[in-house]
C-alpha positions as CSV (number, residue, x, y, z in Angstrom):
1,X,-8.0,8.2,2.3
2,X,-7.1,4.4,2.6
3,X,-8.9,2.3,5.0
4,X,-8.6,1.9,8.5
5,X,-6.6,-1.3,9.7
6,X,-8.0,-2.6,13.1
7,X,-5.6,-3.2,15.9
8,X,-3.8,-6.6,15.9
9,X,-4.6,-7.0,12.1
10,X,-1.5,-8.2,9.7
11,X,-0.6,-5.7,7.2
12,X,2.2,-5.6,4.5
13,X,4.7,-2.5,3.9
14,X,3.7,-1.0,0.7
15,X,7.2,0.6,0.5
16,X,10.8,0.3,1.7
17,X,11.7,1.7,5.0
18,X,15.3,2.1,4.5
19,X,16.1,3.5,8.1
20,X,14.8,0.3,9.7
21,X,16.2,-2.0,6.8
22,X,12.5,-3.1,6.1
23,X,11.4,-3.7,2.4
24,X,8.2,-3.7,0.5
25,X,6.3,-6.7,1.2
26,X,7.6,-7.3,4.8
27,X,4.5,-8.2,7.2
28,X,3.6,-6.9,10.6
29,X,1.1,-6.3,13.1
30,X,-0.8,-3.1,13.8
31,X,-0.4,-2.1,17.5
32,X,-1.8,1.4,17.3
33,X,-3.7,3.8,15.1
34,X,-3.2,7.3,15.1
35,X,-6.3,9.3,13.6
36,X,-5.3,12.5,12.2
37,X,-7.4,15.7,11.1
38,X,-8.5,15.7,7.6
39,X,-5.7,17.7,6.2
40,X,-3.0,14.9,7.5
41,X,-2.7,11.2,6.9
42,X,-3.8,8.7,9.3
43,X,-0.7,6.7,11.2
44,X,0.0,3.3,12.6
45,X,2.5,1.7,14.8
46,X,3.7,-1.6,13.8
47,X,5.6,-4.4,15.3
48,X,6.7,-7.9,14.5
49,X,9.1,-7.5,11.5
50,X,11.6,-10.3,12.7
51,X,13.2,-7.4,14.5
52,X,12.8,-7.9,18.4
53,X,11.4,-5.0,20.7
54,X,11.1,-2.6,17.6
55,X,8.1,-0.4,17.1
56,X,7.9,1.4,13.7
57,X,5.6,4.3,12.9
58,X,4.0,4.6,9.3
59,X,1.5,6.4,7.4
60,X,-1.7,5.0,6.3
61,X,-0.2,4.9,2.9
62,X,2.8,2.9,3.6
63,X,0.7,-0.3,4.4
64,X,-1.9,-2.4,2.9
65,X,-3.8,-5.8,3.9
66,X,-2.1,-9.0,2.8
67,X,-5.0,-9.5,0.4
68,X,-4.1,-6.3,-1.5
69,X,-0.5,-7.3,-1.8
70,X,-1.3,-10.7,-3.1
71,X,-3.6,-9.3,-5.8
72,X,-0.8,-6.8,-6.8
73,X,1.7,-9.5,-6.9
74,X,-0.6,-11.7,-9.1
75,X,-1.2,-8.6,-11.6
76,X,2.6,-8.0,-11.6
77,X,3.1,-11.6,-12.6
78,X,0.6,-11.3,-15.3
79,X,2.4,-8.1,-16.7
80,X,5.5,-10.0,-17.0
81,X,3.7,-12.3,-19.7
82,X,2.7,-9.5,-21.9
83,X,4.2,-8.5,-25.2
84,X,5.7,-5.0,-25.6
85,X,2.8,-3.6,-27.7
86,X,0.4,-5.0,-25.3
87,X,1.8,-3.2,-22.5
88,X,1.9,0.1,-24.1
89,X,-1.9,-0.6,-24.6
90,X,-2.5,-1.3,-21.3
91,X,-0.3,1.8,-20.0
92,X,-2.7,3.9,-22.0
93,X,-5.7,2.4,-20.8
94,X,-4.4,2.9,-17.3
95,X,-3.7,6.3,-17.9
96,X,-7.4,6.7,-19.0
97,X,-8.7,5.2,-16.0
98,X,-6.6,7.3,-13.8
99,X,-7.8,10.3,-15.4
100,X,-11.5,9.1,-15.2
101,X,-11.0,8.4,-11.7
102,X,-9.2,11.9,-10.8
103,X,-12.2,14.0,-12.6
104,X,-14.7,11.5,-10.8
105,X,-13.4,12.7,-7.4
106,X,-13.2,16.4,-8.2
107,X,-17.0,16.4,-9.2
108,X,-17.8,14.6,-6.1
């Protein structure tokens, strides 16, 4: 489950929201938080996308902190500098880490 973002904190979209013409990386302000039961994803209302008088409701997985966004962008920039063989090695290692994390969550 993702971290709860506090009211009026700045967040960044983790994915496009085409119905509102918003793109991954657009910034907004959290104006409401909706706690959901354990089997459902929490939600947020966001404002401030350079679109006046619009409030957008999103699931927690659709947003991230500006720090997370910057970290992802830095990693993507570094990936662009790797050779094809190194990218294949990295992909195998990432698969290993994801598998290890998944098995750790099952045993917890």
